[in-house]
N, C-alpha and C positions, 0 to 999 in steps of 0.2 A: 630738850633730850640730854641726857648725862650719859659718860660712860662709867663704867665700873669703878672708877677712882674719882668720879665727881666731875671730871672736866666737859666742857661743853661739846656736845656733837650736834652737827646740823648737816643735812644732806644738801649740797649745791646743784642745781640744775644748770647744765652747760650744753650748749649747741656747738656742733662742728659742722662745717659745710665747705665745699668746693667754692673757690672764689678767684676765678681767672686761672692762673698757673700755680696759684698757692691754695692753702687750705686756711679759714679762719675758725676760730673758737671763740665762744663768750660766754661768760658766767653770768647768770640773769639775776642772782641776787647780790652781786658785789660790783656788777659793772666794770669787770676786769676782762681783758682780751688777750688772745696770743694768735699767734700764725705761724705758717711753717711750710716748708715746699712739700710735705707730705701730710696725711691726716694725723699719724701718730706724733709727727714733730710738732704740729699745731696744738694738739692735747698735751704733750709735754711742756710746751712752753706756756701754756695756759696754766697748767698746774704749778710750774715755777712761778709765774706771776701772781696766782692767788695765794702761793706759800709766802711770798715776798710781802703782799699787801697785809696778809694777817698777820705776819711778824711786826710789820710796822706798826699796826694798830696796837697790838700788844705792847710793844716797847713804848708807845707813846702815852699809854694807861687809857686807851680807848677799847679795849677788847670787849666791852659791853655794847659798843656801837658801830660794830663792824658791817652789818647789813646797810648796803647801798645799793637798791635794786634800779636795774637799768629801766630808764624812761621808755613809755610804751612806743613812742615814736622811734627811738633807737632800736627797739626790738623789730617794730616794722621795717625799718631800712635794712636791717641785718637780714632779714627773712625775705625781703620781696627783691633782692638783688637779681641779676642775670643768671646766677647759678641755681641748680636746684637746692633745696632744703636737704641737708644730710642729716646724720644721726644726732639724737637728743640723748645725752648720758649725764649722769650724776658723779659727784665726788662726795666723800664723807669728810668733812672738815672736823678734826677732833683736836683735844688738847690746848682748846685756846687761853685757858688760865695757867698755863705751865710753859717754859723755855721750849718744850719739845713740840712745837706746832707741827703737824702733818696732814698729809691728805692721801686717800687711797680710793681708787675706782671703786664705786658702789656696786653691788652685786646686782 
């Protein structure tokens, strides 16, 4: 999928759930995670980690090979912890081919 200016667009699937006294968030397409003391903090930390990863892939000339799905066993471990499954949401990754990489919460 491309944006109006031709940049790569993709929706990233993310899961956030309580994990003990913290929250954990995982991006399934990139195998990138974040955590925080609150759900919002975990989501923001995941957002920041995904942006950093995408920027690194672009800076090293690997912006066409950025997908790195979470292994199935790792997804099972994430989902079957003691804490109940939380919310599943998405981010839209955009502008992969320009210096302005960003994410926004998908509607």
